[in-house]
C-alpha positions in Angstrom: 110.5 130.3 58.4 110.5 129.4 62.1 113.6 130.6 64.0 115.4 128.3 66.4 114.3 130.5 69.3 110.6 130.4 68.2 110.8 126.6 67.9 112.2 126.2 71.4 109.7 128.6 72.9 106.8 126.7 71.2 108.2 123.3 72.2 108.7 124.5 75.8 105.0 125.3 76.0 104.4 121.6 75.1 106.6 120.2 77.8 104.1 121.3 80.5 101.3 119.7 78.6 103.2 116.4 78.3 103.9 116.5 82.0 100.2 117.1 82.8 99.2 114.3 80.4 101.6 111.9 82.1 100.3 112.9 85.5 96.7 112.4 84.5 97.4 109.0 82.9 99.7 107.8 85.6 98.5 105.1 88.0 97.9 105.9 91.7 101.5 106.3 92.9 100.7 104.1 95.9 99.4 101.3 93.8 101.1 98.0 94.2 104.3 97.6 92.0 106.1 94.6 90.7 109.1 93.5 92.8 112.5 92.8 91.1 112.1 89.1 91.7 109.8 86.7 93.6 109.4 88.0 97.2 109.5 85.8 100.3 107.6 88.5 102.2 104.9 91.0 101.3 105.0 93.3 104.2 107.0 94.2 107.4 106.1 94.7 111.0 109.0 96.4 112.8 109.0 96.2 116.6 111.3 98.9 117.7 112.6 98.8 121.3 113.9 102.4 121.9 116.9 102.8 124.2 118.8 99.6 123.5 118.0 96.3 125.1 121.0 94.4 126.4 121.5 91.3 124.2 123.4 89.4 126.9 120.4 89.8 129.2 117.7 88.9 126.7 118.5 86.6 123.7 122.3 85.9 123.6 123.5 83.8 126.4 127.1 84.3 127.5 128.4 81.7 130.0 131.8 83.2 130.2 130.3 86.5 131.2 128.5 84.7 134.1 131.7 83.0 135.1 134.0 86.1 135.0 131.6 88.5 136.7 133.6 91.3 138.4 136.8 90.7 136.4 138.4 93.1 133.9 137.4 92.7 130.2 140.3 90.6 128.8 140.7 92.8 125.7 140.6 96.4 124.7 137.4 98.4 124.8 136.6 100.7 121.9 138.7 103.9 121.6 135.6 106.0 121.7 132.8 105.1 124.0 129.6 106.9 125.1 130.5 106.7 128.8 133.1 105.1 131.1 132.5 101.5 132.2 134.2 99.2 134.6 134.6 95.4 134.9 132.4 92.6 133.6 128.8 92.4 134.8 127.0 89.1 134.7 123.4 88.9 133.7 121.0 89.1 136.6 118.7 86.8 134.8 118.7 83.0 134.3 118.7 81.5 130.8 117.3 78.2 129.6 116.8 76.4 126.3 113.4 76.5 124.5 111.8 74.8 121.5 113.1 72.1 119.3 116.1 74.3 118.4 117.1 74.7 122.0 117.9 78.4 121.8 118.8 79.9 125.1 116.4 82.8 126.2 116.4 84.9 129.3 113.7 84.6 131.9 112.8 88.2 130.9 111.0 86.8 127.8 109.1 83.6 128.8 106.3 84.2 126.3 108.4 85.1 123.3 110.7 82.1 124.2 107.9 79.8 123.3 108.1 81.0 119.7 111.9 80.4 119.2 111.3 77.8 116.5 109.7 80.6 114.4 112.5 83.1 115.1 115.8 83.8 113.3 118.2 85.4 115.8 120.8 87.8 114.3 123.5 87.9 117.0 126.2 89.6 115.0 124.4 92.9 114.3 126.5 96.1 114.6 126.3 99.8 113.8 128.6 102.8 114.0 127.1 105.3 116.3 127.0 105.1 120.2 124.6 108.0 120.6 120.8 107.5 120.5 120.2 110.1 117.9 122.7 108.9 115.4 122.0 105.2 116.1 118.2 105.7 115.6 118.8 107.5 112.3 121.2 104.8 111.1 118.8 102.0 111.9 115.8 103.8 110.3 117.4 105.6 107.4 120.8 104.0 106.8 122.6 107.3 107.5 123.5 109.0 110.8 124.7 112.3 109.6 122.3 113.3 106.8 118.5 113.4 106.4 117.7 110.4 104.2 114.4 108.5 103.5 113.4 106.0 106.1 113.4 102.3 105.3 109.6 102.3 105.4 109.5 105.1 102.9 111.9 103.1 100.6 109.7 100.0 100.9 106.6 102.0 99.9 108.5 103.7 97.0 109.6 100.3 95.8 106.4 98.3 96.2 103.5 100.6 96.8 100.6 99.4 99.0 98.2 96.5 98.6 95.3 98.8 99.7 95.1 102.1 97.9 92.8 103.5 100.6 95.7 103.2 103.2 99.2 104.6 103.4 102.1 102.3 102.4 103.8 103.0 105.7 102.2 103.5 109.2 104.1 104.1 112.4 102.2 103.6 115.7 103.2 105.8 118.7 106.6 106.8 117.2 109.1 108.6 119.4 109.5 112.4 118.8 113.0 112.3 120.3 116.4 111.5 118.7 115.6 112.4 115.1 111.8 112.4 115.5 110.1 112.8 112.1 113.3 112.0 110.3 113.1 108.4 111.4 109.9 107.9 109.5 110.0 110.6 106.9 110.4 110.5 103.2 113.2 113.1 102.9 113.7 113.6 99.1 111.4 110.8 98.1 107.8 111.8 97.2 106.1 112.9 100.4 103.3 110.4 100.1 105.7 107.6 100.8 106.6 109.0 104.3 105.2 107.3 107.4 101.7 108.2 108.6 102.0 108.6 112.4 99.3 107.2 114.6 99.7 109.2 117.8 103.2 109.5 119.4 105.2 108.1 122.3 103.7 110.6 124.7 100.2 109.3 124.2 98.6 106.1 125.4 97.9 103.7 122.5 94.1 103.9 123.1 94.3 107.7 122.4 96.5 107.3 119.3 94.1 108.0 116.5 94.1 109.6 113.0 92.4 112.8 113.9 89.7 114.5 111.8 89.1 111.3 109.9 85.4 112.2 109.8 84.3 115.6 108.5 81.3 116.8 110.5 80.6 119.7 108.2 80.9 118.4 104.6 79.5 115.2 103.0 81.9 113.0 101.1 80.4 114.3 97.8 81.1 117.9 98.8 84.6 117.0 99.9 85.1 115.2 96.5 84.0 118.3 94.7 86.3 120.5 96.7 89.3 118.2 96.0 88.5 118.0 92.3 88.4 121.8 92.1 91.7 122.1 94.1 93.3 119.4 92.0 92.3 121.1 88.7 93.9 124.3 90.0 97.1 122.5 90.9 97.2 120.6 87.6 96.8 123.9 85.7 99.8 125.1 87.6 101.7 121.9 86.8 101.0 122.3 83.1 103.1 125.4 83.2 105.6 124.6 85.9 106.2 120.8 86.6 106.7 120.5 90.4 107.3 117.1 92.0 106.5 118.6 95.5 103.1 119.8 94.3 102.4 116.4 92.7 103.2 114.8 96.0 100.8 117.2 97.7 98.0 116.3 95.3 98.6 112.6 96.0 98.6 113.2 99.8 95.2 115.0 99.5 93.8 112.1 97.5 95.1 109.5 100.0 93.7 111.5 102.9 90.3 111.5 101.3 90.4 107.7 100.5 91.5 107.0 104.1 88.1 108.1 105.4 86.6 104.9 104.0 89.1 102.5 105.7 90.8 104.1 108.7 87.8 104.3 111.1 87.1 100.6 110.7 90.8 99.7 111.4 91.0 101.8 114.4 87.9 100.3 115.9 88.9 97.1 117.7 85.5 96.4 119.2 85.0 93.6 116.8 88.0 91.7 118.1 87.1 88.7 120.3 87.9 88.6 124.0 90.3 85.8 123.4 92.2 87.9 120.9 92.3 90.8 123.2 93.6 88.6 126.0 96.2 87.1 123.6 97.7 90.5 123.2 97.5 91.4 126.9 94.7 94.0 126.7 93.3 92.5 129.9 96.3 93.6 131.9 97.3 97.2 132.6 101.0 96.3 132.3 100.7 94.9 128.8 97.6 96.7 127.6 99.3 99.7 125.9 101.9 97.9 123.9 99.5 95.0 123.3 97.1 97.5 121.6 99.8 98.7 119.4 100.7 95.1 118.3 97.0 94.4 117.7 96.8 97.5 115.5 99.9 96.4 113.6 98.2 93.1 112.7 95.1 94.9 111.6 97.1 97.3 109.3 99.2 94.4 108.0 96.3 92.2 107.1 94.7 95.1 105.2 97.6 95.7 102.9 99.9 98.2 104.6 103.4 97.4 103.4 105.4 98.6 106.4 104.1 99.0 110.0 106.2 100.1 112.8 105.4 99.8 116.5 107.7 101.7 119.0 108.1 100.7 122.6 109.1 104.1 124.0 108.0 106.6 126.6 109.4 109.6 128.4 110.5 107.6 131.5 112.9 104.7 131.5 112.7 103.1 128.0 115.4 100.4 127.6 118.3 102.8 128.4 119.5 101.4 131.7 122.8 103.1 132.5 121.8 102.2 136.1 119.0 100.2 137.7 119.4 97.5 135.0 117.5 94.9 137.0 114.5 97.1 137.7 114.4 98.8 134.3 114.8 95.8 132.0 112.3 93.8 134.1 109.8 96.5 133.8 110.3 97.0 130.0 110.3 93.3 129.2 107.1 92.7 131.2 105.3 95.3 129.0 106.2 93.8 125.7 106.8 90.1 126.2 103.2 88.8 126.0 102.1 91.3 123.3 104.9 90.3 121.0 104.2 86.6 121.6 100.5 87.3 121.0 101.4 89.0 117.7 103.5 86.1 116.5 100.8 83.5 117.5 98.0 85.5 115.8 99.9 86.1 112.6 100.7 82.4 112.4 97.2 81.3 113.2 95.8 83.6 110.4 98.3 82.4 107.9 100.0 85.8 107.8 103.3 85.0 109.3 104.4 83.1 106.2 104.6 86.3 104.1 104.9 88.9 106.9 108.4 89.7 108.1 108.6 90.7 111.8 111.7 92.5 112.8 112.6 93.2 116.5 115.5 95.5 117.4 116.7 98.4 119.4 119.1 101.0 118.0 122.0 99.2 119.6 122.8 96.8 122.4 124.6 97.3 125.7 128.0 96.7 127.1 129.0 93.6 129.1 130.9 95.9 131.3 129.3 97.7 134.3 128.3 101.3 134.5 126.9 103.4 137.3 127.7 103.9 141.0 125.3 101.2 142.0 127.2 98.7 139.8 123.8 97.9 138.1 123.9 99.4 134.6 125.3 99.0 131.1 126.4 101.6 128.6 125.4 101.9 124.9 127.0 99.3 122.6 126.7 99.6 118.8 129.7 97.3 118.2 127.7 94.1 118.7 124.1 93.3 119.5 121.1 91.1 118.7 118.2 91.6 116.4 115.7 89.0 115.4 113.3 88.3 112.5 110.4 85.9 112.2 108.2 84.8 109.3 108.6 86.3 105.9 110.9 83.6 104.5 113.6 83.5 107.2 114.7 80.3 109.0 112.9 79.6 112.2 114.8 78.2 115.2 118.1 79.6 113.7 120.9 81.7 115.1 123.1 83.6 112.7 126.3 85.2 113.8 127.6 85.9 117.3 129.4 88.5 119.4 132.6 87.6 121.3 132.6 85.5 124.4 131.4 88.4 126.5 129.2 90.2 124.1 131.1 93.4 123.3 132.0 93.0 119.6 130.2 91.4 116.7 132.6 88.6 115.7 131.1 85.9 113.6 128.9 86.4 110.5 128.7 90.1 111.2 125.7 92.1 109.9 126.1 95.8 109.7 122.9 97.9 109.6 123.4 98.2 105.8 123.5 94.4 105.5 120.2 94.2 107.6 118.6 96.7 105.2 119.8 94.8 102.1 118.5 91.6 103.5 115.1 93.0 104.5 114.7 94.4 101.0 115.7 91.1 99.4 113.1 89.3 101.4 110.5 91.7 99.9 111.7 90.9 96.4 113.8 94.1 96.0 117.4 94.3 94.8 118.8 97.0 97.1 121.3 98.1 94.5 118.5 98.7 92.0 116.1 100.6 94.3 117.5 104.1 93.6 116.2 107.6 93.5 117.8 110.5 91.6 118.4 113.5 93.8 120.8 116.5 93.6 122.6 114.9 90.7 123.3 111.4 92.1 121.4 108.2 92.7 120.6 107.4 96.3 119.6 104.1 97.9 118.8 102.9 101.4 122.1 101.0 101.6 124.1 103.9 100.1 127.1 102.1 98.5 127.2 99.3 101.0 125.1 96.2 102.0 125.4 92.5 101.6 122.4 90.1 101.6 122.6 87.4 104.3 121.3 84.5 102.2 122.2 82.1 105.0 119.1 83.1 107.0 116.6 82.4 104.3 114.4 79.3 104.6 
């Protein structure tokens, strides 16, 4: 007669075999998955403006701010601010209406302004953290005080990739500051859903490559044999001790091997026409760097990468003008305006804009009140700022929400970062309340226990 202890011991030996069988029979974990409902968008290109562009100087015109320049703010400032600010500061730039929608755009963005009829402006965006590090983490992961998976990792986990030879999430020239890897990492999600960085913010885009993509020593057949042997050793270990981390490592090895067939061709832009290069501003040293990043984003998107991030960031000024606002914002806008417009034009011409959601944002906006001894700066402002989306099923030529008359607080149709994430996932066909992952005894999601979908912005 078999004792209860013997039965449990014999059964336990079978648990590892079951896990191995499941692993061997499972699909490629990066393979495309069914969304919860019919999606409006298939992929995302996130244009991240690090440092915080001033919304009242770019895309949200405030006539009362212009009128009341130099006067005190007529209501209370937040109880906790990043730095001390003074009276109201009018925008140094002129605004005028563009497109059939007539949306007012600053002279900082004359090229993007020509595409306003394809853009949905979100003027009531707001967050919770006035510091760069916390605000970056909040925007990228939904949390500013814990290490959580990035939104790109969540998208990959929920949908996989349309091209199994490429990652589900690529981030081009990401910043290493203010959270660094945590802004594009997978945290407790399987590691293969984390962002694959192409260079970093300290490198020129032309030097941002996936290194060692070619093996000068071993042929593909020899590499395949090595990986098969390593995989067998790892799977033998998994048969005895199921380990999700080891499973992710196996999947990462396999993805790296497959990338050898696709990544070199994507990174080689010599096949792009001169007209396309000029469209993105590669013919101008001012726009060449960010233009190359935007062109690469299009190439990744059209080849099936679900989430592509492009970061406008460097070790100098960024968009963080506590002083020298006129000089700094003029410089930064001149670097990105034509490339962004080129990306929108190119996506639309290729029929990709319809199912590609383009998201533009900084980690926060800036105050309408002045900062700095030179009376030419603005402080951090997470209480109200502008994001915009284009393509991917949103209304073009549409403005959703608003800050107050001066631009300090989100006031109408407010969208917290959690709401932005919920809306982005919905456009991809994902119910943000159902996209969960069990970790440390509880279910986690990108929007935590918050988030409302802004159905009003859908086309």
